[in-house]
ROSE-4610 file (N, C-alpha, C; in Angstrom, 1 decimal, always signed):
// ROSE-4610
residu = [M/M/M/D/D/D/Y/Y/Y/L/L/L/Q/Q/Q/V/V/V/L/L/L/K/K/K/N/N/N/K/K/K/I/I/I/V/V/V/D/D/D/S/S/S/T/T/T/A/A/A/L/L/L/S/S/S/R/R/R/I/I/I/I/I/I/E/E/E/N/N/N/Y/Y/Y/R/R/R/L/L/L/K/K/K/N/N/N/Q/Q/Q/S/S/S/I/I/I/V/V/V/F/F/F/T/T/T/N/N/N/G/G/G/C/C/C/F/F/F/D/D/D/L/L/L/L/L/L/H/H/H/Q/Q/Q/G/G/G/H/H/H/V/V/V/T/T/T/Y/Y/Y/L/L/L/A/A/A/Q/Q/Q/A/A/A/A/A/A/S/S/S/Y/Y/Y/G/G/G/N/N/N/R/R/R/L/L/L/I/I/I/V/V/V/G/G/G/I/I/I/N/N/N/S/S/S/D/D/D/S/S/S/S/S/S/V/V/V/K/K/K/K/K/K/L/L/L/K/K/K/G/G/G/S/S/S/H/H/H/R/R/R/P/P/P/I/I/I/Q/Q/Q/D/D/D/Q/Q/Q/D/D/D/S/S/S/R/R/R/C/C/C/L/L/L/I/I/I/M/M/M/A/A/A/S/S/S/M/M/M/H/H/H/V/V/V/V/V/V/S/S/S/A/A/A/V/V/V/I/I/I/I/I/I/F/F/F/D/D/D/E/E/E/D/D/D/T/T/T/P/P/P/L/L/L/E/E/E/L/L/L/I/I/I/K/K/K/L/L/L/I/I/I/K/K/K/P/P/P/D/D/D/Y/Y/Y/L/L/L/V/V/V/K/K/K/G/G/G/G/G/G/D/D/D/W/W/W/T/T/T/P/P/P/D/D/D/K/K/K/I/I/I/V/V/V/G/G/G/A/A/A/K/K/K/E/E/E/V/V/V/S/S/S/E/E/E/Y/Y/Y/G/G/G/G/G/G/Q/Q/Q/I/I/I/I/I/I/S/S/S/I/I/I/P/P/P/F/F/F/V/V/V/E/E/E/G/G/G/F/F/F/S/S/S/T/T/T/T/T/T/A/A/A/I/I/I/E/E/E/S/S/S/K/K/K/I/I/I/K/K/K/S/S/S/G/G/G/F/F/F]
num = [1/1/1/2/2/2/3/3/3/4/4/4/5/5/5/6/6/6/7/7/7/8/8/8/9/9/9/10/10/10/11/11/11/12/12/12/13/13/13/14/14/14/15/15/15/16/16/16/17/17/17/18/18/18/19/19/19/20/20/20/21/21/21/22/22/22/23/23/23/24/24/24/25/25/25/26/26/26/27/27/27/28/28/28/29/29/29/30/30/30/31/31/31/32/32/32/33/33/33/34/34/34/35/35/35/36/36/36/37/37/37/38/38/38/39/39/39/40/40/40/41/41/41/42/42/42/43/43/43/44/44/44/45/45/45/46/46/46/47/47/47/48/48/48/49/49/49/50/50/50/51/51/51/52/52/52/53/53/53/54/54/54/55/55/55/56/56/56/57/57/57/58/58/58/59/59/59/60/60/60/61/61/61/62/62/62/63/63/63/64/64/64/65/65/65/66/66/66/67/67/67/68/68/68/69/69/69/70/70/70/71/71/71/72/72/72/73/73/73/74/74/74/75/75/75/76/76/76/77/77/77/78/78/78/79/79/79/80/80/80/81/81/81/82/82/82/83/83/83/84/84/84/85/85/85/86/86/86/87/87/87/88/88/88/89/89/89/90/90/90/91/91/91/92/92/92/93/93/93/94/94/94/95/95/95/96/96/96/97/97/97/98/98/98/99/99/99/100/100/100/101/101/101/102/102/102/103/103/103/104/104/104/105/105/105/106/106/106/107/107/107/108/108/108/109/109/109/110/110/110/111/111/111/112/112/112/113/113/113/114/114/114/115/115/115/116/116/116/117/117/117/118/118/118/119/119/119/120/120/120/121/121/121/122/122/122/123/123/123/124/124/124/125/125/125/126/126/126/127/127/127/128/128/128/129/129/129/130/130/130/131/131/131/132/132/132/133/133/133/134/134/134/135/135/135/136/136/136/137/137/137/138/138/138/139/139/139/140/140/140/141/141/141/142/142/142/143/143/143/144/144/144/145/145/145/146/146/146/147/147/147/148/148/148/149/149/149/150/150/150/151/151/151/152/152/152/153/153/153/154/154/154/155/155/155/156/156/156/157/157/157/158/158/158/159/159/159/160/160/160/161/161/161/162/162/162/163/163/163/164/164/164]
x = [+9.0/+8.2/+7.5/+6.5/+6.3/+6.1/+6.9/+7.3/+6.4/+5.8/+4.7/+3.5/+2.8/+1.7/+1.6/+3.2/+3.0/+3.1/+3.8/+3.3/+1.8/+1.0/+0.1/-1.1/-0.5/-1.3/-1.0/-0.3/-0.3/-1.6/-1.8/-2.9/-3.8/-5.4/-6.0/-7.4/-8.6/-9.4/-10.4/-11.5/-11.8/-11.8/-12.1/-12.5/-11.6/-10.8/-8.9/-8.5/-8.3/-7.5/-7.5/-9.4/-9.6/-9.1/-9.3/-8.4/-6.8/-6.6/-4.8/-4.4/-5.3/-5.2/-6.0/-6.8/-6.9/-5.3/-5.1/-4.0/-2.4/-2.5/-1.1/-1.8/-3.0/-3.1/-3.2/-3.9/-3.6/-1.7/-0.8/+0.5/+1.1/+0.3/+0.9/+1.4/+1.6/+2.3/+1.2/+2.3/+1.6/+2.4/+0.6/+0.5/+0.3/+1.4/+1.7/+1.1/-0.2/-1.2/-0.1/-0.4/-0.1/-1.2/-0.9/-1.5/-1.4/-1.9/-1.4/-1.0/-1.3/-1.7/-0.2/+1.1/+2.1/+2.0/+2.1/+1.9/+2.7/+4.2/+4.8/+6.6/+6.7/+7.7/+8.9/+9.0/+10.8/+10.9/+12.6/+13.2/+12.8/+12.0/+11.6/+10.4/+9.4/+8.4/+9.2/+10.5/+11.2/+11.2/+12.0/+12.6/+11.5/+10.5/+8.7/+9.0/+8.6/+7.7/+8.7/+9.9/+11.3/+10.8/+10.7/+11.1/+9.2/+8.3/+7.3/+7.1/+8.0/+7.6/+8.7/+9.3/+10.2/+9.5/+8.1/+7.7/+6.6/+7.0/+5.9/+5.9/+5.6/+5.8/+4.9/+4.3/+3.4/+3.3/+3.6/+3.4/+1.9/+0.4/-0.3/-0.5/-0.6/-0.8/-2.0/-2.4/-3.7/-3.3/-3.7/-3.7/-5.0/-4.7/-5.9/-6.3/-7.8/-8.0/-7.9/-7.5/-7.6/-8.4/-9.8/-10.6/-10.3/-10.2/-9.9/-8.7/-7.6/-6.3/-6.9/-7.5/-8.2/-8.9/-9.3/-10.4/-9.2/-8.3/-7.2/-6.2/-6.1/-5.0/-4.6/-6.4/-7.0/-6.2/-6.8/-7.3/-6.4/-5.0/-4.0/-3.6/-3.9/-3.2/-4.2/-3.7/-3.0/-1.5/-0.5/+0.3/+0.0/+0.1/+0.5/-1.7/-1.6/-2.5/-3.5/-4.2/-3.5/-3.3/-3.8/-3.2/-1.6/-1.0/+0.0/+0.8/+0.0/+0.7/+1.2/-0.7/-0.1/+0.3/+1.2/+1.7/+3.4/+3.9/+5.2/+4.9/+4.1/+3.9/+4.2/+3.3/+3.8/+5.4/+5.4/+7.4/+7.8/+7.9/+8.2/+8.4/+9.9/+9.7/+9.0/+9.7/+9.0/+7.1/+6.6/+5.3/+4.5/+4.0/+3.1/+1.5/+1.1/-0.3/-0.6/-0.9/-1.8/-3.3/-4.0/-5.0/-5.8/-6.4/-7.4/-8.0/-8.5/-9.7/-10.2/-11.8/-12.4/-12.7/-12.8/-13.4/-12.3/-12.6/-11.7/-10.7/-11.1/-10.3/-10.0/-8.8/-8.8/-9.5/-10.2/-11.4/-11.7/-12.6/-12.9/-11.8/-11.2/-10.7/-9.7/-9.0/-8.2/-9.6/-10.2/-11.4/-11.3/-11.5/-11.3/-10.5/-9.0/-7.6/-7.6/-7.6/-7.5/-5.6/-4.9/-3.6/-3.0/-2.0/-1.0/-0.2/+0.1/+0.5/-0.2/-0.5/-1.0/+0.6/+0.7/+1.5/+1.5/+2.1/+1.7/+3.3/+3.3/+4.6/+4.6/+5.7/+5.7/+5.4/+4.3/+3.3/+2.4/+2.0/+1.0/+0.7/+0.9/+0.5/-0.5/-0.3/-0.9/-2.2/-2.7/-4.4/-4.7/-4.2/-4.9/-4.4/-4.2/-4.0/-5.9/-6.4/-7.4/-7.4/-8.5/-8.3/-7.3/-6.6/-5.6/-6.4/-7.7/-8.8/-9.2/-9.2/-9.9/-9.0/-7.4/-6.6/-6.2/-6.4/-5.9/-6.9/-8.2/-9.2/-9.0/-8.2/-8.1/-6.4/-5.6/-4.0/-3.8/-3.8/-2.4/-1.8/-1.1/+0.2/+0.6/+0.2/+0.0/+1.7/+1.8/+3.6/+3.8/+4.5/+4.1/+5.8/+6.6/+7.6/+7.8/+9.3/+9.7/+10.3/+9.3/+9.5/+10.6/+11.1/+12.8/+12.5/+12.4/+12.7/+13.6/+12.7/+13.1/+12.7/+11.6/+11.1/+9.7/+9.1/+8.3/+7.1/+6.2/+5.4/+5.6/+5.2/+4.4/+5.6/+7.0/+8.3/+9.1/+9.1/+9.0/+8.9/+7.2/+6.3/+6.8/+7.4/+7.5/+8.2/+9.4/+10.4/+10.8/+9.9/+9.3/+8.8/+8.0/+7.5/+7.8/+9.7/+10.1/+10.9/+11.4/+11.8/+13.7/+13.6/+14.8/+15.8]
y = [+24.1/+23.4/+23.1/+23.0/+23.0/+21.1/+21.1/+19.5/+19.4/+19.6/+19.2/+19.3/+19.9/+19.9/+18.4/+17.9/+17.0/+16.2/+15.6/+14.7/+14.6/+15.8/+15.9/+15.2/+15.3/+14.5/+13.0/+12.8/+11.5/+10.9/+11.7/+11.1/+11.2/+9.9/+9.9/+9.7/+10.1/+9.1/+8.4/+7.4/+6.2/+7.1/+8.2/+8.4/+8.6/+9.3/+10.1/+8.8/+7.8/+6.2/+5.9/+6.0/+5.1/+5.6/+6.9/+7.7/+7.2/+7.2/+6.9/+5.8/+4.5/+3.1/+3.3/+4.3/+3.4/+4.5/+5.1/+5.8/+4.4/+4.3/+3.7/+2.3/+1.6/+0.6/+1.2/+2.2/+2.6/+2.8/+2.9/+2.7/+1.4/+0.6/-0.7/-1.1/-0.5/-0.8/-1.4/-2.7/-3.0/-2.6/-3.4/-2.1/-3.6/-2.5/-3.6/-2.9/-3.8/-3.4/-3.4/-3.2/-3.7/-1.9/-3.2/-1.9/-2.2/-1.2/-1.8/-0.8/+0.2/+0.6/+1.7/+1.5/+2.0/+2.8/+3.1/+3.9/+4.5/+4.3/+4.5/+4.0/+5.2/+4.5/+3.8/+2.5/+1.9/+1.6/+1.3/+0.4/-0.9/-1.8/-3.2/-3.0/-1.2/-1.8/-0.7/+0.4/+1.1/-0.2/-1.3/-2.7/-3.1/-3.6/-4.0/-3.0/-2.6/-1.0/-1.4/-1.2/-1.6/-2.6/-3.6/-4.3/-5.0/-4.3/-4.0/-3.9/-2.6/-1.5/-2.5/-3.1/-4.0/-4.8/-5.8/-6.6/-5.6/-4.5/-4.0/-2.9/-1.7/-0.7/+0.9/+0.5/+1.2/+0.9/+1.6/+0.8/+1.9/+0.9/+1.6/+1.4/+1.9/+1.7/+1.8/+1.2/+1.6/+1.7/+2.8/+2.9/+2.9/+2.3/+2.1/+3.4/+3.9/+5.5/+4.7/+6.1/+5.8/+4.9/+5.2/+4.3/+2.5/+2.7/+1.1/+0.5/+1.8/+1.2/+1.0/+1.6/+1.6/-0.1/-0.5/-1.5/-2.9/-2.7/-3.4/-3.5/-2.1/-2.9/-2.0/-1.6/-1.1/+0.4/+0.9/+2.1/+3.7/+2.5/+3.7/+3.8/+3.1/+3.4/+4.3/+4.3/+4.9/+5.8/+5.7/+7.0/+8.4/+8.2/+8.9/+8.8/+10.3/+10.3/+9.7/+9.7/+9.1/+10.1/+11.8/+12.2/+12.7/+12.3/+12.0/+10.7/+9.8/+8.9/+8.7/+8.9/+9.3/+10.6/+11.1/+12.3/+11.2/+11.1/+10.0/+9.3/+8.4/+7.5/+7.7/+9.3/+9.8/+10.3/+10.4/+11.2/+10.4/+8.9/+7.6/+7.9/+7.5/+7.5/+5.6/+5.2/+4.4/+4.1/+4.9/+4.8/+6.1/+5.2/+5.8/+7.1/+6.3/+6.5/+5.7/+6.8/+6.5/+7.0/+5.9/+5.4/+5.3/+5.8/+6.2/+4.4/+4.0/+2.5/+2.9/+2.8/+2.5/+1.9/+0.5/-0.9/-1.6/-2.5/-3.6/-4.1/-4.5/-5.0/-4.3/-4.4/-4.0/-4.1/-5.3/-6.1/-5.2/-3.8/-3.7/-2.5/-2.1/-1.1/-1.9/-3.6/-4.6/-4.7/-4.7/-5.8/-4.0/-2.5/-1.6/-1.2/-1.4/-1.5/-2.9/-4.1/-5.4/-5.1/-5.2/-5.5/-6.6/-6.1/-7.5/-8.2/-7.3/-8.0/-7.5/-8.5/-8.1/-8.4/-7.6/-7.4/-7.8/-8.8/-8.4/-8.8/-8.8/-9.4/-10.5/-11.2/-12.5/-13.3/-12.1/-12.4/-13.3/-13.0/-13.2/-14.6/-15.5/-16.4/-16.7/-16.9/-16.1/-16.7/-17.8/-18.3/-17.3/-16.4/-15.4/-13.8/-13.6/-12.7/-12.2/-11.2/-10.7/-10.2/-10.3/-10.4/-11.4/-12.2/-13.4/-14.1/-14.5/-15.7/-14.5/-13.2/-12.8/-12.2/-12.1/-11.7/-12.5/-13.6/-15.0/-15.5/-15.4/-15.4/-15.1/-13.3/-12.8/-12.6/-13.6/-14.3/-13.1/-12.2/-11.3/-12.5/-12.3/-12.6/-12.3/-13.4/-13.0/-13.0/-12.1/-12.0/-12.2/-13.1/-13.1/-12.1/-11.0/-10.7/-11.4/-11.4/-12.1/-10.5/-11.0/-10.1/-9.8/-8.4/-8.1/-8.4/-8.9/-9.3/-7.8/-8.4/-6.9/-5.1/-5.5/-3.9/-4.0/-3.7/-3.5/-2.2/-1.8/+0.1/-1.1/-2.2/-2.6/-2.3/-2.6/-3.3/-1.5/-1.2/+0.6/+0.7/+0.9/+1.8/+1.1/-0.4/-1.4/-0.2/-0.4/+0.5/+1.8/+2.4/+3.6/+4.2/+2.9/+2.3/+2.1/+1.5/+0.7/+1.7/+2.8/+4.5/+3.7/+3.0/+2.4/+1.4]
z = [-9.8/-9.7/-8.2/-8.2/-6.9/-6.0/-5.8/-5.8/-4.8/-3.1/-2.8/-3.4/-4.3/-5.0/-5.8/-6.5/-7.2/-6.0/-4.9/-3.9/-4.0/-3.3/-3.1/-4.4/-5.6/-6.5/-7.3/-6.0/-6.4/-5.3/-4.5/-2.9/-4.2/-4.0/-4.7/-4.5/-5.7/-5.0/-6.3/-6.1/-6.8/-7.7/-8.4/-9.5/-10.5/-9.8/-10.3/-10.8/-9.8/-10.0/-10.9/-11.2/-12.9/-13.9/-14.1/-14.9/-15.4/-14.0/-13.8/-14.6/-13.6/-14.7/-15.9/-16.3/-18.0/-18.5/-18.4/-18.8/-18.7/-17.6/-17.7/-18.5/-18.2/-19.6/-21.3/-21.6/-22.8/-22.8/-21.9/-21.9/-22.1/-22.2/-22.3/-20.8/-19.4/-18.7/-17.7/-16.9/-16.0/-14.3/-13.3/-12.1/-11.3/-10.1/-8.6/-7.9/-7.2/-5.7/-4.9/-3.4/-2.4/-1.3/+0.1/+1.2/+2.2/+3.4/+4.8/+5.3/+6.5/+7.7/+7.4/+6.9/+6.9/+7.8/+9.2/+10.1/+10.5/+10.5/+11.0/+9.8/+8.9/+7.6/+8.5/+7.6/+8.2/+7.4/+7.8/+6.6/+6.4/+6.7/+6.5/+5.1/+6.1/+4.6/+3.3/+4.1/+2.2/+1.4/+1.9/+1.4/+0.8/+1.4/+0.8/-0.6/-0.2/-1.2/-2.5/-2.7/-3.8/-4.1/-3.2/-4.1/-5.2/-4.7/-5.2/-6.2/-6.0/-7.3/-8.4/-8.4/-9.2/-9.9/-9.7/-10.1/-11.4/-11.6/-12.9/-13.0/-14.1/-14.2/-13.4/-12.6/-12.0/-10.3/-9.4/-8.5/-7.3/-6.8/-6.4/-5.0/-4.3/-2.8/-2.1/-1.8/-0.6/+1.1/+1.4/+2.9/+3.8/+4.7/+5.5/+6.0/+6.4/+6.8/+8.4/+8.8/+10.8/+11.4/+10.8/+11.4/+11.4/+9.6/+9.9/+10.7/+10.8/+11.3/+12.8/+12.9/+14.7/+14.8/+13.9/+13.7/+14.3/+13.4/+13.3/+14.1/+14.6/+15.4/+17.0/+17.3/+18.5/+18.7/+20.0/+20.1/+19.6/+20.2/+20.6/+19.2/+17.8/+16.2/+15.5/+14.4/+14.6/+15.2/+14.7/+15.6/+14.7/+13.5/+12.4/+11.4/+11.5/+10.4/+9.1/+8.6/+7.6/+6.2/+6.6/+5.5/+5.7/+7.0/+7.2/+6.4/+6.7/+6.4/+4.5/+3.8/+2.8/+1.7/+2.6/+1.7/+1.9/+3.3/+4.0/+1.9/+2.2/+0.9/-0.9/-0.5/-1.9/-2.0/-0.7/-1.1/-2.0/-1.4/-2.7/-3.8/-4.5/-5.9/-6.2/-5.7/-6.1/-6.5/-5.7/-5.1/-6.8/-8.1/-8.3/-8.1/-7.4/-6.5/-5.4/-4.7/-2.8/-3.2/-2.3/-2.0/-1.0/-0.4/+1.1/+1.3/+1.6/+1.8/+3.1/+3.1/+4.8/+5.1/+4.1/+4.3/+5.2/+6.1/+6.2/+5.8/+4.0/+3.3/+2.5/+1.4/-0.1/-1.2/-0.5/-1.8/-2.9/-2.7/-3.9/-4.5/-4.0/-4.5/-5.6/-5.0/-6.0/-7.0/-7.1/-8.0/-9.2/-8.5/-9.3/-10.0/-9.4/-10.5/-11.3/-10.9/-11.5/-11.9/-10.3/-10.1/-11.5/-12.0/-12.7/-11.8/-10.6/-9.6/-8.1/-7.1/-6.0/-4.5/-4.7/-3.2/-2.1/-0.8/+0.5/+1.2/+2.3/+2.5/+3.4/+3.5/+3.6/+5.1/+5.6/+6.4/+6.2/+4.8/+4.7/+3.7/+3.7/+3.0/+2.1/+0.5/-1.0/-0.1/+0.4/+0.5/+1.6/+2.2/+2.8/+2.7/+1.5/+1.0/+0.6/+0.8/+0.2/-1.0/-2.1/-3.4/-4.4/-3.7/-4.9/-5.7/-4.8/-5.6/-7.1/-6.5/-8.4/-8.9/-8.2/-9.0/-10.1/-9.2/-10.2/-11.1/-10.5/-11.7/-13.1/-13.1/-14.7/-15.0/-14.1/-14.6/-14.5/-12.9/-12.5/-11.7/-11.1/-9.9/-8.7/-7.9/-6.5/-6.2/-5.1/-5.3/-3.4/-2.8/-0.8/-1.1/-0.8/-0.8/+0.6/+0.8/+2.0/+3.4/+4.4/+5.7/+6.2/+6.2/+6.9/+8.3/+9.4/+10.4/+11.3/+12.6/+13.6/+13.4/+11.8/+11.5/+11.6/+12.2/+12.8/+13.0/+13.0/+13.7/+15.4/+15.2/+16.8/+16.9/+16.9/+17.7/+18.0/+17.2/+17.8/+18.3/+18.5/+19.4/+20.5/+20.8/+21.7/+22.6/+21.4/+21.9/+22.7/+22.1/+22.6/+24.1/+24.4/+25.6/+26.4/+26.4/+27.2/+27.1/+26.9/+26.6/+26.2/+25.1/+24.2/+25.4]
Protein backbone atom coordinates (compact mmCIF):
# COMPACT_ATOMS: atom_id res chain seq x y z
CA UNK A 1 0.00 0.00 0.00
CA UNK A 2 1.23 3.49 -0.86
CA UNK A 3 0.74 5.26 2.49
CA UNK A 4 1.96 8.59 1.16
CA UNK A 5 -0.81 8.51 -1.43
CA UNK A 6 -3.33 7.62 1.29
CA UNK A 7 -2.30 10.80 3.13
CA UNK A 8 -2.39 12.93 -0.03
CA UNK A 9 -5.89 11.64 -0.77
CA UNK A 10 -7.08 13.17 2.52
CA UNK A 11 -6.15 16.64 1.19
CA UNK A 12 -9.10 17.74 -0.93
CA UNK A 13 -10.63 20.68 -2.76
CA UNK A 14 -14.22 21.85 -2.28
CA UNK A 15 -15.61 19.65 -5.07
CA UNK A 16 -14.09 16.49 -3.63
CA UNK A 17 -15.07 17.56 -0.12
CA UNK A 18 -18.71 17.92 -1.19
CA UNK A 19 -18.69 14.32 -2.43
CA UNK A 20 -17.00 13.10 0.75
CA UNK A 21 -19.54 14.90 2.94
CA UNK A 22 -22.41 13.42 0.94
CA UNK A 23 -20.95 9.96 1.55
CA UNK A 24 -20.58 10.65 5.29
CA UNK A 25 -24.19 11.81 5.46
CA UNK A 26 -25.42 8.70 3.59
CA UNK A 27 -23.66 6.62 6.25
CA UNK A 28 -25.27 8.74 9.00
CA UNK A 29 -21.85 9.87 10.26
CA UNK A 30 -21.55 13.06 12.27
CA UNK A 31 -19.08 15.67 11.07
CA UNK A 32 -16.79 17.78 13.21
CA UNK A 33 -15.11 20.82 11.68
CA UNK A 34 -12.27 22.94 12.95
CA UNK A 35 -9.79 25.25 11.33
CA UNK A 36 -6.52 26.99 11.95
CA UNK A 37 -3.03 27.78 10.70
CA UNK A 38 -1.42 24.77 12.41
CA UNK A 39 1.97 26.18 11.49
CA UNK A 40 4.18 24.13 13.79
CA UNK A 41 2.19 21.15 15.00
CA UNK A 42 2.74 20.75 18.74
CA UNK A 43 1.28 19.00 21.79
CA UNK A 44 -1.45 21.61 22.18
CA UNK A 45 -2.63 21.03 18.61
CA UNK A 46 -2.54 17.24 18.94
CA UNK A 47 -4.50 17.34 22.20
CA UNK A 48 -7.02 19.76 20.72
CA UNK A 49 -7.52 17.75 17.50
CA UNK A 50 -7.92 14.46 19.39
CA UNK A 51 -10.54 16.04 21.65
CA UNK A 52 -12.32 17.63 18.68
CA UNK A 53 -12.44 14.32 16.80
CA UNK A 54 -14.08 12.63 19.77
CA UNK A 55 -17.27 14.65 19.24
CA UNK A 56 -18.20 12.90 16.01
CA UNK A 57 -17.35 10.27 13.44
CA UNK A 58 -15.36 12.42 11.01
CA UNK A 59 -13.04 15.37 11.59
CA UNK A 60 -12.53 17.82 8.75
CA UNK A 61 -9.77 20.40 9.20
CA UNK A 62 -9.62 23.69 7.32
CA UNK A 63 -6.08 24.99 6.94
CA UNK A 64 -5.41 28.68 6.32
CA UNK A 65 -3.56 29.23 3.05
CA UNK A 66 -0.10 30.81 3.17
CA UNK A 67 -1.51 34.21 2.13
CA UNK A 68 -4.25 33.95 4.75
CA UNK A 69 -1.69 33.17 7.48
CA UNK A 70 0.43 36.17 6.43
CA UNK A 71 -2.62 38.44 6.81
CA UNK A 72 -3.41 37.00 10.26
CA UNK A 73 0.06 36.53 11.74
CA UNK A 74 2.35 38.87 9.81
CA UNK A 75 4.88 38.61 6.99
CA UNK A 76 7.19 36.30 8.99
CA UNK A 77 4.57 33.53 8.96
CA UNK A 78 3.81 30.84 8.05
CA UNK A 79 6.98 29.02 9.02
CA UNK A 80 5.88 25.97 7.02
CA UNK A 81 4.11 26.28 3.67
CA UNK A 82 0.49 25.20 3.22
CA UNK A 83 1.38 21.96 1.44
CA UNK A 84 3.62 20.90 4.33
CA UNK A 85 1.02 21.87 6.93
CA UNK A 86 -1.69 19.92 5.05
CA UNK A 87 0.41 16.78 4.69
CA UNK A 88 1.34 16.83 8.37
CA UNK A 89 -2.32 17.31 9.31
CA UNK A 90 -3.41 14.51 6.96
CA UNK A 91 -0.94 12.16 8.68
CA UNK A 92 -2.97 12.33 11.88
CA UNK A 93 -5.19 9.30 12.37
CA UNK A 94 -8.03 11.39 13.84
CA UNK A 95 -8.26 13.62 10.75
CA UNK A 96 -10.55 12.43 7.93
CA UNK A 97 -10.07 15.28 5.44
CA UNK A 98 -8.02 18.46 5.07
CA UNK A 99 -8.89 21.46 2.93
CA UNK A 100 -7.07 24.76 2.38
CA UNK A 101 -9.04 27.99 2.51
CA UNK A 102 -7.75 31.34 1.26
CA UNK A 103 -10.35 33.66 2.76
CA UNK A 104 -9.86 35.59 5.99
CA UNK A 105 -12.37 33.30 7.73
CA UNK A 106 -13.66 29.77 7.07
CA UNK A 107 -17.31 30.92 6.87
CA UNK A 108 -17.90 29.77 3.28
CA UNK A 109 -16.28 26.43 4.08
CA UNK A 110 -18.50 26.03 7.14
CA UNK A 111 -21.57 26.76 4.99
CA UNK A 112 -20.43 24.07 2.53
CA UNK A 113 -19.72 21.44 5.19
CA UNK A 114 -22.63 22.17 7.56
CA UNK A 115 -20.84 20.39 10.40
CA UNK A 116 -22.72 18.80 13.25
CA UNK A 117 -20.02 20.18 15.55
CA UNK A 118 -18.04 23.36 15.02
CA UNK A 119 -14.99 23.25 17.29
CA UNK A 120 -12.48 25.91 18.26
CA UNK A 121 -9.89 26.28 20.99
CA UNK A 122 -10.69 27.80 24.35
CA UNK A 123 -9.06 31.07 23.36
CA UNK A 124 -12.23 31.60 21.24
CA UNK A 125 -15.46 32.37 23.05
CA UNK A 126 -18.57 30.96 21.33
CA UNK A 127 -19.81 34.47 20.41
CA UNK A 128 -16.53 35.11 18.53
CA UNK A 129 -16.40 31.80 16.62
CA UNK A 130 -16.91 32.37 12.91
CA UNK A 131 -19.86 30.32 11.67
CA UNK A 132 -21.35 29.77 15.13
CA UNK A 133 -24.56 31.60 14.23
CA UNK A 134 -25.01 29.60 11.02
CA UNK A 135 -24.27 26.24 12.64
CA UNK A 136 -26.59 26.99 15.57
CA UNK A 137 -29.41 27.93 13.18
CA UNK A 138 -29.61 24.41 11.74
CA UNK A 139 -29.13 22.68 15.09
CA UNK A 140 -25.38 22.08 15.07
CA UNK A 141 -23.34 22.46 18.23
CA UNK A 142 -20.56 24.92 18.96
CA UNK A 143 -17.77 23.47 21.09
CA UNK A 144 -14.94 25.41 22.71
CA UNK A 145 -12.14 23.11 23.86
CA UNK A 146 -9.95 24.35 26.72
CA UNK A 147 -6.67 25.84 25.59
CA UNK A 148 -3.56 23.82 26.50
CA UNK A 149 -1.41 26.40 28.30
CA UNK A 150 2.22 26.74 27.34
CA UNK A 151 1.93 25.36 23.82
CA UNK A 152 1.72 27.65 20.81
CA UNK A 153 3.59 28.22 17.58
CA UNK A 154 4.30 31.78 18.75
CA UNK A 155 5.87 30.44 21.97
CA UNK A 156 8.01 27.98 19.98
CA UNK A 157 9.04 30.75 17.60
CA UNK A 158 10.02 33.03 20.54
CA UNK A 159 12.01 30.22 22.13
CA UNK A 160 13.96 29.65 18.91
CA UNK A 161 14.64 33.36 18.48
CA UNK A 162 15.95 33.60 22.05
CA UNK A 163 18.31 30.67 21.47
CA UNK A 164 16.37 28.36 23.82
